N, CA and C atoms of all chains as a GROMACS GRO file, in nm:
protein
  567
    1ARG      N    1   4.046   2.648  -3.679
    1ARG     CA    2   4.087   2.492  -3.696
    1ARG      C    3   3.962   2.417  -3.758
    2SER      N    4   3.991   2.347  -3.870
    2SER     CA    5   3.895   2.278  -3.935
    2SER      C    6   3.897   2.122  -3.877
    3ARG      N    7   3.773   2.063  -3.871
    3ARG     CA    8   3.771   1.929  -3.824
    3ARG      C    9   3.656   1.874  -3.876
    4SER      N   10   3.662   1.739  -3.905
    4SER     CA   11   3.552   1.674  -3.965
    4SER      C   12   3.460   1.610  -3.865
    5LYS      N   13   3.341   1.614  -3.887
    5LYS     CA   14   3.233   1.566  -3.802
    5LYS      C   15   3.154   1.452  -3.867
    6SER      N   16   3.132   1.349  -3.789
    6SER     CA   17   3.065   1.236  -3.853
    6SER      C   18   2.918   1.241  -3.836
    7SER      N   19   2.870   1.314  -3.727
    7SER     CA   20   2.734   1.326  -3.698
    7SER      C   21   2.706   1.469  -3.661
    8LYS      N   22   2.581   1.512  -3.667
    8LYS     CA   23   2.524   1.646  -3.632
    8LYS      C   24   2.536   1.662  -3.480
    9ARG      N   25   2.590   1.774  -3.438
    9ARG     CA   26   2.595   1.796  -3.301
    9ARG      C   27   2.458   1.825  -3.241
   10VAL      N   28   2.424   1.769  -3.116
   10VAL     CA   29   2.310   1.796  -3.048
   10VAL      C   30   2.328   1.904  -2.964
   11SER      N   31   2.236   2.011  -2.953
   11SER     CA   32   2.250   2.125  -2.875
   11SER      C   33   2.216   2.088  -2.734
   12GLY      N   34   2.288   2.151  -2.646
   12GLY     CA   35   2.252   2.113  -2.497
   12GLY      C   36   2.161   2.216  -2.448
   13PHE      N   37   2.109   2.311  -2.518
   13PHE     CA   38   2.025   2.420  -2.455
   13PHE      C   39   1.885   2.354  -2.461
   14ASP      N   40   1.817   2.388  -2.357
   14ASP     CA   41   1.690   2.338  -2.312
   14ASP      C   42   1.677   2.191  -2.290
   15MET      N   43   1.793   2.128  -2.272
   15MET     CA   44   1.782   2.010  -2.238
   15MET      C   45   1.751   2.000  -2.069
   16ALA      N   46   1.636   1.938  -2.052
   16ALA     CA   47   1.588   1.935  -1.920
   16ALA      C   48   1.678   1.842  -1.839
   17PRO      N   49   1.648   1.865  -1.692
   17PRO     CA   50   1.720   1.761  -1.604
   17PRO      C   51   1.662   1.632  -1.619
   18PRO      N   52   1.742   1.520  -1.590
   18PRO     CA   53   1.684   1.385  -1.590
   18PRO      C   54   1.575   1.375  -1.490
   19ALA      N   55   1.481   1.279  -1.524
   19ALA     CA   56   1.355   1.255  -1.447
   19ALA      C   57   1.388   1.222  -1.295
   20SER      N   58   1.506   1.145  -1.283
   20SER     CA   59   1.540   1.121  -1.150
   20SER      C   60   1.571   1.221  -1.076
   21ALA      N   61   1.630   1.332  -1.126
   21ALA     CA   62   1.653   1.462  -1.050
   21ALA      C   63   1.523   1.532  -1.022
   22ILE      N   64   1.430   1.542  -1.116
   22ILE     CA   65   1.303   1.605  -1.089
   22ILE      C   66   1.231   1.526  -0.966
   23LEU      N   67   1.230   1.406  -0.982
   23LEU     CA   68   1.174   1.313  -0.873
   23LEU      C   69   1.230   1.354  -0.742
   24ALA      N   70   1.379   1.366  -0.736
   24ALA     CA   71   1.444   1.392  -0.624
   24ALA      C   72   1.408   1.525  -0.548
   25GLY      N   73   1.390   1.618  -0.650
   25GLY     CA   74   1.345   1.750  -0.606
   25GLY      C   75   1.204   1.752  -0.552
   26ALA      N   76   1.116   1.680  -0.611
   26ALA     CA   77   0.978   1.663  -0.570
   26ALA      C   78   0.971   1.601  -0.438
   27ALA      N   79   1.060   1.506  -0.412
   27ALA     CA   80   1.062   1.436  -0.269
   27ALA      C   81   1.124   1.522  -0.172
   28ALA      N   82   1.216   1.606  -0.207
   28ALA     CA   83   1.263   1.714  -0.108
   28ALA      C   84   1.155   1.806  -0.066
   29ALA      N   85   1.070   1.844  -0.171
   29ALA     CA   86   0.960   1.945  -0.152
   29ALA      C   87   0.857   1.891  -0.046
   30ALA      N   88   0.839   1.749  -0.075
   30ALA     CA   89   0.751   1.678  -0.003
   30ALA      C   90   0.792   1.663   0.146
   31VAL      N   91   0.913   1.643   0.168
   31VAL     CA   92   0.966   1.642   0.308
   31VAL      C   93   0.962   1.791   0.360
   32THR      N   94   0.964   1.879   0.282
   32THR     CA   95   0.962   2.010   0.359
   32THR      C   96   0.816   2.038   0.405
   33ALA      N   97   0.722   1.987   0.312
   33ALA     CA   98   0.581   2.015   0.345
   33ALA      C   99   0.544   1.933   0.475
   34VAL      N  100   0.609   1.816   0.488
   34VAL     CA  101   0.577   1.745   0.603
   34VAL      C  102   0.632   1.810   0.724
   35TRP      N  103   0.754   1.867   0.709
   35TRP     CA  104   0.826   1.944   0.817
   35TRP      C  105   0.727   2.052   0.848
   36LYS      N  106   0.676   2.119   0.772
   36LYS     CA  107   0.582   2.238   0.792
   36LYS      C  108   0.466   2.191   0.874
   37VAL      N  109   0.400   2.082   0.832
   37VAL     CA  110   0.296   2.027   0.914
   37VAL      C  111   0.325   1.984   1.048
   38ARG      N  112   0.447   1.920   1.072
   38ARG     CA  113   0.493   1.885   1.198
   38ARG      C  114   0.514   2.006   1.291
   39THR      N  115   0.560   2.110   1.232
   39THR     CA  116   0.592   2.227   1.320
   39THR      C  117   0.460   2.287   1.375
   40LYS      N  118   0.362   2.260   1.319
   40LYS     CA  119   0.236   2.313   1.363
   40LYS      C  120   0.194   2.254   1.508
   41MET      N  121   0.259   2.136   1.546
   41MET     CA  122   0.233   2.081   1.661
   41MET      C  123   0.331   2.126   1.770
   42HIS      N  124   0.402   2.225   1.751
   42HIS     CA  125   0.485   2.264   1.858
   42HIS      C  126   0.494   2.399   1.903
   43GLY      N  127   0.383   2.458   1.915
   43GLY     CA  128   0.359   2.574   1.985
   43GLY      C  129   0.421   2.703   1.917
   44VAL      N  130   0.499   2.779   1.982
   44VAL     CA  131   0.547   2.911   1.943
   44VAL      C  132   0.610   2.896   1.808
   45ILE      N  133   0.700   2.811   1.794
   45ILE     CA  134   0.780   2.805   1.671
   45ILE      C  135   0.699   2.770   1.565
   46LEU      N  136   0.592   2.690   1.586
   46LEU     CA  137   0.508   2.660   1.467
   46LEU      C  138   0.434   2.782   1.413
   47LEU      N  139   0.404   2.869   1.494
   47LEU     CA  140   0.325   2.978   1.445
   47LEU      C  141   0.410   3.071   1.355
   48ILE      N  142   0.529   3.086   1.381
   48ILE     CA  143   0.618   3.157   1.300
   48ILE      C  144   0.651   3.086   1.170
   49CYS      N  145   0.669   2.947   1.181
   49CYS     CA  146   0.696   2.875   1.074
   49CYS      C  147   0.572   2.874   0.965
   50THR      N  148   0.458   2.890   1.015
   50THR     CA  149   0.341   2.861   0.928
   50THR      C  150   0.289   3.008   0.888
   51ARG      N  151   0.341   3.110   0.944
   51ARG     CA  152   0.287   3.249   0.906
   51ARG      C  153   0.281   3.254   0.769
   52LYS      N  154   0.395   3.235   0.696
   52LYS     CA  155   0.384   3.255   0.543
   52LYS      C  156   0.286   3.177   0.472
   53ASP      N  157   0.266   3.058   0.525
   53ASP     CA  158   0.155   2.985   0.440
   53ASP      C  159   0.004   3.022   0.472
   54GLN      N  160  -0.013   3.054   0.616
   54GLN     CA  161  -0.150   3.089   0.647
   54GLN      C  162  -0.188   3.228   0.624
   55GLY      N  163  -0.092   3.322   0.593
   55GLY     CA  164  -0.126   3.455   0.559
   55GLY      C  165  -0.144   3.531   0.682
   56ASN      N  166  -0.235   3.501   0.770
   56ASN     CA  167  -0.274   3.575   0.882
   56ASN      C  168  -0.192   3.542   1.013
   57GLY      N  169  -0.105   3.445   0.997
   57GLY     CA  170  -0.018   3.391   1.119
   57GLY      C  171  -0.105   3.323   1.216
   58GLN      N  172  -0.232   3.288   1.186
   58GLN     CA  173  -0.304   3.200   1.278
   58GLN      C  174  -0.311   3.059   1.230
   59VAL      N  175  -0.276   2.976   1.313
   59VAL     CA  176  -0.297   2.824   1.289
   59VAL      C  177  -0.441   2.791   1.346
   60PRO      N  178  -0.520   2.724   1.266
   60PRO     CA  179  -0.646   2.673   1.327
   60PRO      C  180  -0.630   2.581   1.433
   61GLY      N  181  -0.686   2.605   1.547
   61GLY     CA  182  -0.686   2.518   1.667
   61GLY      C  183  -0.560   2.543   1.765
   62ALA      N  184  -0.476   2.618   1.711
   62ALA     CA  185  -0.360   2.637   1.792
   62ALA      C  186  -0.366   2.745   1.902
   63THR      N  187  -0.300   2.725   2.004
   63THR     CA  188  -0.311   2.831   2.118
   63THR      C  189  -0.238   2.943   2.089
   64PRO      N  190  -0.276   3.060   2.107
   64PRO     CA  191  -0.191   3.181   2.060
   64PRO      C  192  -0.060   3.182   2.135
   65ALA      N  193   0.047   3.232   2.070
   65ALA     CA  194   0.183   3.244   2.122
   65ALA      C  195   0.172   3.335   2.240
   66ILE      N  196   0.262   3.308   2.344
   66ILE     CA  197   0.257   3.419   2.454
   66ILE      C  198   0.374   3.523   2.424
   67CYS      N  199   3.480   3.155  -0.672
   67CYS     CA  200   3.565   3.261  -0.599
   67CYS      C  201   3.489   3.295  -0.462
   68SER      N  202   3.580   3.312  -0.364
   68SER     CA  203   3.528   3.334  -0.235
   68SER      C  204   3.515   3.488  -0.203
   69ARG      N  205   3.546   3.564  -0.305
   69ARG     CA  206   3.549   3.715  -0.284
   69ARG      C  207   3.413   3.765  -0.314
   70LEU      N  208   3.376   3.866  -0.271
   70LEU     CA  209   3.243   3.928  -0.309
   70LEU      C  210   3.266   4.024  -0.417
   71HIS      N  211   3.236   3.969  -0.529
   71HIS     CA  212   3.251   4.072  -0.639
   71HIS      C  213   3.129   4.143  -0.674
   72THR      N  214   3.130   4.282  -0.721
   72THR     CA  215   3.016   4.360  -0.749
   72THR      C  216   2.951   4.304  -0.880
   73LYS      N  217   2.834   4.312  -0.889
   73LYS     CA  218   2.777   4.275  -1.009
   73LYS      C  219   2.697   4.396  -1.068
   74PRO      N  220   2.736   4.453  -1.181
   74PRO     CA  221   2.686   4.580  -1.241
   74PRO      C  222   2.538   4.550  -1.291
   75SER      N  223   2.455   4.650  -1.287
   75SER     CA  224   2.320   4.641  -1.320
   75SER      C  225   2.306   4.646  -1.482
   76VAL      N  226   2.408   4.676  -1.544
   76VAL     CA  227   2.417   4.655  -1.690
   76VAL      C  228   2.562   4.656  -1.734
   77SER      N  229   2.584   4.567  -1.839
   77SER     CA  230   2.734   4.560  -1.892
   77SER      C  231   2.726   4.490  -2.018
   78PRO      N  232   2.821   4.503  -2.105
   78PRO     CA  233   2.810   4.425  -2.222
   78PRO      C  234   2.871   4.295  -2.209
   79THR      N  235   2.896   4.260  -2.089
   79THR     CA  236   2.970   4.120  -2.067
   79THR      C  237   2.879   4.044  -1.977
   80LEU      N  238   2.845   3.920  -2.002
   80LEU     CA  239   2.768   3.828  -1.913
   80LEU      C  240   2.856   3.716  -1.862
   81LEU      N  241   2.833   3.672  -1.751
   81LEU     CA  242   2.902   3.562  -1.701
   81LEU      C  243   2.789   3.438  -1.672
   82LEU      N  244   2.816   3.338  -1.735
   82LEU     CA  245   2.735   3.209  -1.737
   82LEU      C  246   2.814   3.120  -1.631
   83SER      N  247   2.776   3.111  -1.503
   83SER     CA  248   2.850   3.042  -1.396
   83SER      C  249   2.871   2.883  -1.420
   84ASN      N  250   2.979   2.838  -1.412
   84ASN     CA  251   2.992   2.692  -1.412
   84ASN      C  252   2.924   2.609  -1.517
   85MET      N  253   2.923   2.676  -1.633
   85MET     CA  254   2.827   2.622  -1.748
   85MET      C  255   2.899   2.514  -1.825
   86TYR      N  256   3.044   2.513  -1.830
   86TYR     CA  257   3.098   2.422  -1.906
   86TYR      C  258   3.158   2.300  -1.799
   87GLN      N  259   3.133   2.183  -1.839
   87GLN     CA  260   3.157   2.068  -1.769
   87GLN      C  261   3.254   1.965  -1.841
   88ARG      N  262   3.366   1.976  -1.813
   88ARG     CA  263   3.466   1.880  -1.871
   88ARG      C  264   3.431   1.733  -1.850
   89PRO      N  265   3.445   1.641  -1.953
   89PRO     CA  266   3.414   1.510  -1.931
   89PRO      C  267   3.504   1.443  -1.829
   90ASP      N  268   3.621   1.507  -1.807
   90ASP     CA  269   3.723   1.447  -1.708
   90ASP      C  270   3.725   1.538  -1.580
   91MET      N  271   3.622   1.609  -1.545
   91MET     CA  272   3.617   1.706  -1.451
   91MET      C  273   3.630   1.632  -1.300
   92ILE      N  274   3.599   1.513  -1.281
   92ILE     CA  275   3.608   1.459  -1.151
   92ILE      C  276   3.747   1.407  -1.130
   93THR      N  277   3.806   1.329  -1.215
   93THR     CA  278   3.951   1.290  -1.212
   93THR      C  279   4.002   1.334  -1.355
   94PRO      N  280   4.113   1.407  -1.357
   94PRO     CA  281   4.178   1.441  -1.500
   94PRO      C  282   4.216   1.322  -1.565
   95GLY      N  283   4.181   1.327  -1.706
   95GLY     CA  284   4.207   1.215  -1.791
   95GLY      C  285   4.126   1.097  -1.788
   96VAL      N  286   4.018   1.074  -1.709
   96VAL     CA  287   3.948   0.971  -1.706
   96VAL      C  288   3.795   1.017  -1.696
   97ASP      N  289   3.704   0.934  -1.741
   97ASP     CA  290   3.558   0.988  -1.734
   97ASP      C  291   3.502   0.931  -1.592
   98ALA      N  292   3.369   0.961  -1.591
   98ALA     CA  293   3.295   0.930  -1.451
   98ALA      C  294   3.311   0.797  -1.417
   99GLN      N  295   3.319   0.705  -1.519
   99GLN     CA  296   3.321   0.557  -1.480
   99GLN      C  297   3.467   0.507  -1.464
  100GLY      N  298   3.569   0.603  -1.463
  100GLY     CA  299   3.702   0.565  -1.444
  100GLY      C  300   3.779   0.512  -1.567
  101ASN      N  301   3.711   0.526  -1.676
  101ASN     CA  302   3.781   0.472  -1.809
  101ASN      C  303   3.858   0.603  -1.881
  102PRO      N  304   3.979   0.566  -1.915
  102PRO     CA  305   4.061   0.676  -1.971
  102PRO      C  306   3.987   0.741  -2.089
  103ILE      N  307   4.011   0.879  -2.103
  103ILE     CA  308   3.957   0.934  -2.210
  103ILE      C  309   4.059   0.999  -2.306
  104ASP      N  310   4.045   0.977  -2.441
  104ASP     CA  311   4.120   1.025  -2.542
  104ASP      C  312   4.135   1.182  -2.542
  105PRO      N  313   4.251   1.245  -2.517
  105PRO     CA  314   4.250   1.387  -2.517
  105PRO      C  315   4.186   1.464  -2.634
  106ARG      N  316   4.189   1.403  -2.748
  106ARG     CA  317   4.121   1.450  -2.874
  106ARG      C  318   3.973   1.460  -2.842
  107LYS      N  319   3.928   1.355  -2.771
  107LYS     CA  320   3.775   1.362  -2.736
  107LYS      C  321   3.737   1.467  -2.645
  108ILE      N  322   3.822   1.504  -2.561
  108ILE     CA  323   3.810   1.622  -2.462
  108ILE      C  324   3.805   1.743  -2.539
  109GLN      N  325   3.900   1.752  -2.636
  109GLN     CA  326   3.914   1.873  -2.730
  109GLN      C  327   3.772   1.885  -2.803
  110ASP      N  328   3.745   1.777  -2.865
  110ASP     CA  329   3.620   1.787  -2.942
  110ASP      C  330   3.494   1.820  -2.857
  111HIS      N  331   3.486   1.772  -2.740
  111HIS     CA  332   3.381   1.790  -2.643
  111HIS      C  333   3.372   1.946  -2.626
  112PHE      N  334   3.498   1.997  -2.596
  112PHE     CA  335   3.503   2.157  -2.563
  112PHE      C  336   3.457   2.229  -2.693
  113GLU      N  337   3.501   2.178  -2.811
  113GLU     CA  338   3.472   2.255  -2.935
  113GLU      C  339   3.325   2.257  -2.973
  114ASP      N  340   3.261   2.131  -2.943
  114ASP     CA  341   3.116   2.125  -2.962
  114ASP      C  342   3.054   2.218  -2.863
  115PHE      N  343   3.085   2.233  -2.744
  115PHE     CA  344   3.021   2.321  -2.657
  115PHE      C  345   3.037   2.451  -2.679
  116TYR      N  346   3.169   2.490  -2.735
  116TYR     CA  347   3.182   2.629  -2.776
  116TYR      C  348   3.099   2.674  -2.887
  117GLU      N  349   3.085   2.576  -2.994
  117GLU     CA  350   3.004   2.611  -3.106
  117GLU      C  351   2.848   2.619  -3.076
  118ASP      N  352   2.810   2.543  -2.986
  118ASP     CA  353   2.672   2.529  -2.947
  118ASP      C  354   2.639   2.651  -2.877
  119LEU      N  355   2.732   2.698  -2.791
  119LEU     CA  356   2.723   2.829  -2.721
  119LEU      C  357   2.716   2.947  -2.811
  120PHE      N  358   2.821   2.942  -2.897
  120PHE     CA  359   2.821   3.056  -2.982
  120PHE      C  360   2.702   3.075  -3.071
  121GLU      N  361   2.640   2.978  -3.127
  121GLU     CA  362   2.528   2.981  -3.214
  121GLU      C  363   2.426   3.042  -3.136
  122GLU      N  364   2.406   2.987  -3.005
  122GLU     CA  365   2.285   3.053  -2.927
  122GLU      C  366   2.298   3.195  -2.895
  123LEU      N  367   2.428   3.239  -2.844
  123LEU     CA  368   2.453   3.367  -2.804
  123LEU      C  369   2.455   3.467  -2.914
  124ASN      N  370   2.500   3.424  -3.033
  124ASN     CA  371   2.500   3.493  -3.148
  124ASN      C  372   2.352   3.554  -3.195
  125LYS      N  373   2.260   3.484  -3.139
  125LYS     CA  374   2.116   3.510  -3.183
  125LYS      C  375   2.090   3.640  -3.120
  126TYR      N  376   2.150   3.688  -3.015
  126TYR     CA  377   2.105   3.801  -2.938
  126TYR      C  378   2.189   3.925  -2.978
  127GLY      N  379   2.306   3.915  -3.058
  127GLY     CA  380   2.359   4.031  -3.083
  127GLY      C  381   2.509   3.994  -3.124
  128GLU      N  382   2.590   4.082  -3.188
  128GLU     CA  383   2.706   4.054  -3.222
  128GLU      C  384   2.807   4.028  -3.102
  129ILE      N  385   2.878   3.920  -3.111
  129ILE     CA  386   2.981   3.875  -3.003
  129ILE      C  387   3.111   3.953  -3.028
  130GLU      N  388   3.160   4.018  -2.918
  130GLU     CA  389   3.302   4.060  -2.917
  130GLU      C  390   3.407   3.961  -2.882
  131SER      N  391   3.357   3.904  -2.780
  131SER     CA  392   3.452   3.789  -2.718
  131SER      C  393   3.380   3.683  -2.651
  132LEU      N  394   3.422   3.562  -2.650
  132LEU     CA  395   3.373   3.449  -2.588
  132LEU      C  396   3.474   3.363  -2.528
  133ASN      N  397   3.476   3.366  -2.391
  133ASN     CA  398   3.582   3.301  -2.310
  133ASN      C  399   3.514   3.189  -2.226
  134VAL      N  400   3.583   3.053  -2.242
  134VAL     CA  401   3.530   2.948  -2.156
  134VAL      C  402   3.650   2.909  -2.067
  135CYS      N  403   3.619   2.902  -1.940
  135CYS     CA  404   3.727   2.854  -1.836
  135CYS      C  405   3.714   2.697  -1.843
  136ASP      N  406   3.812   2.621  -1.890
  136ASP     CA  407   3.806   2.482  -1.893
  136ASP      C  408   3.900   2.424  -1.803
  137ASN      N  409   3.935   2.511  -1.695
  137ASN     CA  410   4.034   2.458  -1.599
  137ASN      C  411   3.965   2.343  -1.507
  138LEU      N  412   4.037   2.260  -1.438
  138LEU     CA  413   3.998   2.168  -1.344
  138LEU      C  414   3.992   2.219  -1.190
  139ALA      N  415   4.072   2.319  -1.169
  139ALA     CA  416   4.081   2.367  -1.039
  139ALA      C  417   3.932   2.419  -1.005
  140ASP      N  418   3.890   2.457  -0.877
  140ASP     CA  419   3.769   2.510  -0.830
  140ASP      C  420   3.745   2.641  -0.884
  141HIS      N  421   3.847   2.730  -0.877
  141HIS     CA  422   3.829   2.860  -0.900
  141HIS      C  423   3.782   2.892  -1.057
  142MET      N  424   3.666   2.954  -1.069
  142MET     CA  425   3.600   2.988  -1.190
  142MET      C  426   3.559   2.869  -1.275
  143VAL      N  427   3.572   2.751  -1.224
  143VAL     CA  428   3.564   2.629  -1.301
  143VAL      C  429   3.440   2.629  -1.400
  144GLY      N  430   3.450   2.613  -1.522
  144GLY     CA  431   3.332   2.613  -1.634
  144GLY      C  432   3.284   2.751  -1.650
  145ASN      N  433   3.334   2.863  -1.593
  145ASN     CA  434   3.266   2.989  -1.612
  145ASN      C  435   3.282   3.029  -1.761
  146VAL      N  436   3.176   3.091  -1.817
  146VAL     CA  437   3.173   3.136  -1.940
  146VAL      C  438   3.165   3.286  -1.947
  147TYR      N  439   3.240   3.360  -2.002
  147TYR     CA  440   3.226   3.505  -2.023
  147TYR      C  441   3.196   3.539  -2.171
  148VAL      N  442   3.094   3.617  -2.187
  148VAL     CA  443   3.067   3.652  -2.334
  148VAL      C  444   3.039   3.803  -2.320
  149GLN      N  445   3.125   3.870  -2.414
  149GLN     CA  446   3.118   4.017  -2.419
  149GLN      C  447   3.059   4.044  -2.556
  150PHE      N  448   2.942   4.110  -2.551
  150PHE     CA  449   2.879   4.156  -2.667
  150PHE      C  450   2.929   4.290  -2.708
  151ARG      N  451   2.899   4.330  -2.848
  151ARG     CA  452   2.944   4.461  -2.885
  151ARG      C  453   2.862   4.573  -2.803
  152GLU      N  454   2.736   4.549  -2.785
  152GLU     CA  455   2.649   4.647  -2.722
  152GLU      C  456   2.588   4.591  -2.599
  153GLU      N  457   2.571   4.681  -2.497
  153GLU     CA  458   2.509   4.646  -2.369
  153GLU      C  459   2.366   4.584  -2.386
  154GLU      N  460   2.300   4.642  -2.488
  154GLU     CA  461   2.152   4.587  -2.505
  154GLU      C  462   2.150   4.447  -2.556
  155TYR      N  463   2.256   4.399  -2.622
  155TYR     CA  464   2.258   4.257  -2.672
  155TYR      C  465   2.266   4.168  -2.558
  156ALA      N  466   2.365   4.217  -2.456
  156ALA     CA  467   2.382   4.146  -2.331
  156ALA      C  468   2.249   4.137  -2.253
  157ALA      N  469   2.189   4.253  -2.252
  157ALA     CA  470   2.060   4.260  -2.171
  157ALA      C  471   1.956   4.150  -2.235
  158LYS      N  472   1.950   4.143  -2.364
  158LYS     CA  473   1.862   4.063  -2.442
  158LYS      C  474   1.906   3.913  -2.407
  159ALA      N  475   2.020   3.890  -2.409
  159ALA     CA  476   2.077   3.743  -2.393
  159ALA      C  477   2.040   3.702  -2.239
  160LEU      N  478   2.065   3.795  -2.151
  160LEU     CA  479   2.039   3.774  -2.009
  160LEU      C  480   1.886   3.742  -1.980
  161LYS      N  481   1.795   3.820  -2.051
  161LYS     CA  482   1.666   3.803  -2.033
  161LYS      C  483   1.612   3.661  -2.091
  162ASN      N  484   1.683   3.628  -2.206
  162ASN     CA  485   1.632   3.508  -2.278
  162ASN      C  486   1.694   3.391  -2.227
  163LEU      N  487   1.813   3.386  -2.154
  163LEU     CA  488   1.869   3.264  -2.092
  163LEU      C  489   1.841   3.237  -1.957
  164SER      N  490   1.771   3.341  -1.885
  164SER     CA  491   1.735   3.312  -1.745
  164SER      C  492   1.619   3.215  -1.737
  165GLY      N  493   1.644   3.129  -1.653
  165GLY     CA  494   1.541   3.014  -1.636
  165GLY      C  495   1.541   2.896  -1.726
  166ARG      N  496   1.645   2.905  -1.820
  166ARG     CA  497   1.659   2.788  -1.907
  166ARG      C  498   1.758   2.683  -1.852
  167TYR      N  499   1.773   2.575  -1.922
  167TYR     CA  500   1.867   2.469  -1.886
  167TYR      C  501   1.962   2.457  -1.997
  168TYR      N  502   2.083   2.408  -1.955
  168TYR     CA  503   2.177   2.359  -2.059
  168TYR      C  504   2.225   2.216  -2.009
  169ALA      N  505   2.215   2.126  -2.090
  169ALA     CA  506   2.272   1.982  -2.070
  169ALA      C  507   2.200   1.933  -1.936
  170GLY      N  508   2.085   1.972  -1.898
  170GLY     CA  509   2.014   1.915  -1.769
  170GLY      C  510   2.059   2.007  -1.658
  171ARG      N  511   2.112   2.124  -1.671
  171ARG     CA  512   2.149   2.199  -1.547
  171ARG      C  513   2.097   2.342  -1.582
  172PRO      N  514   2.058   2.402  -1.468
  172PRO     CA  515   1.998   2.547  -1.486
  172PRO      C  516   2.116   2.636  -1.538
  173ILE      N  517   2.091   2.730  -1.621
  173ILE     CA  518   2.185   2.840  -1.661
  173ILE      C  519   2.189   2.945  -1.564
  174ILE      N  520   2.291   2.977  -1.495
  174ILE     CA  521   2.318   3.085  -1.397
  174ILE      C  522   2.373   3.202  -1.486
  175VAL      N  523   2.299   3.309  -1.502
  175VAL     CA  524   2.350   3.421  -1.581
  175VAL      C  525   2.334   3.549  -1.508
  176ASP      N  526   2.451   3.627  -1.520
  176ASP     CA  527   2.465   3.760  -1.456
  176ASP      C  528   2.533   3.858  -1.536
  177PHE      N  529   2.528   3.983  -1.526
  177PHE     CA  530   2.615   4.075  -1.586
  177PHE      C  531   2.753   4.068  -1.509
  178SER      N  532   2.851   4.087  -1.595
  178SER     CA  533   2.997   4.081  -1.532
  178SER      C  534   3.058   4.215  -1.566
  179PRO      N  535   3.143   4.259  -1.468
  179PRO     CA  536   3.198   4.401  -1.487
  179PRO      C  537   3.325   4.390  -1.582
  180VAL      N  538   3.373   4.266  -1.615
  180VAL     CA  539   3.481   4.255  -1.709
  180VAL      C  540   3.456   4.306  -1.841
  181THR      N  541   3.544   4.390  -1.890
  181THR     CA  542   3.527   4.453  -2.025
  181THR      C  543   3.665   4.434  -2.101
  182ASP      N  544   3.758   4.396  -2.034
  182ASP     CA  545   3.892   4.370  -2.112
  182ASP      C  546   3.956   4.256  -2.053
  183PHE      N  547   3.943   4.141  -2.118
  183PHE     CA  548   3.994   4.012  -2.073
  183PHE      C  549   4.151   4.001  -2.061
  184ARG      N  550   4.221   4.096  -2.105
  184ARG     CA  551   4.364   4.109  -2.100
  184ARG      C  552   4.397   4.144  -1.948
  185GLU      N  553   4.307   4.214  -1.905
  185GLU     CA  554   4.328   4.284  -1.769
  185GLU      C  555   4.246   4.219  -1.653
  186ALA      N  556   4.175   4.100  -1.699
  186ALA     CA  557   4.068   4.033  -1.613
  186ALA      C  558   4.154   3.949  -1.511
  187THR      N  559   4.172   3.987  -1.389
  187THR     CA  560   4.214   3.910  -1.286
  187THR      C  561   4.135   3.926  -1.166
  188CYS      N  562   4.125   3.838  -1.079
  188CYS     CA  563   4.047   3.845  -0.962
  188CYS      C  564   4.112   3.925  -0.868
  189ARG      N  565   4.033   4.040  -0.836
  189ARG     CA  566   4.107   4.151  -0.748
  189ARG      C  567   4.043   4.135  -0.607
   0.00000   0.00000   0.00000
């Protein structure tokens, strides 16, 4: 089917998300980071949660899990 | 689809999940602001998308078939199925499209087991 076009089509490929979406994602990441820090103050669970970040599973200053 | 479909490790067909978004996808016949949309504009929007997609996918190899689900129901909504002549073309397209964006949304691409669209039904 032929159709006339008044203007050149703009490709949607590699069109990045709007800045607001990126900022929302960054804010969500920041909340996650805060959550991780807070869990460090709650004993056993915090050791598990921070294992991935700390590498050796030890949180500086924390009492070892029983 | 709520069913667990198997994803082949290689196939001439790719599935680009939920890639097409109709301008009246929230409420049929009206745009996001609630204004009526001329059906011709919806058709032009679809054809622009189809051409844009075809031009990009055609870079990776000869296309056998390109199907876009433009339905408004949840099932398969906006899914794009592209079948290349050769598996290697599909693999090349998968590699090149992964991690990219289309119209501000990430492209979700996987191999699809569908090789004959006349027989393609959800089983």
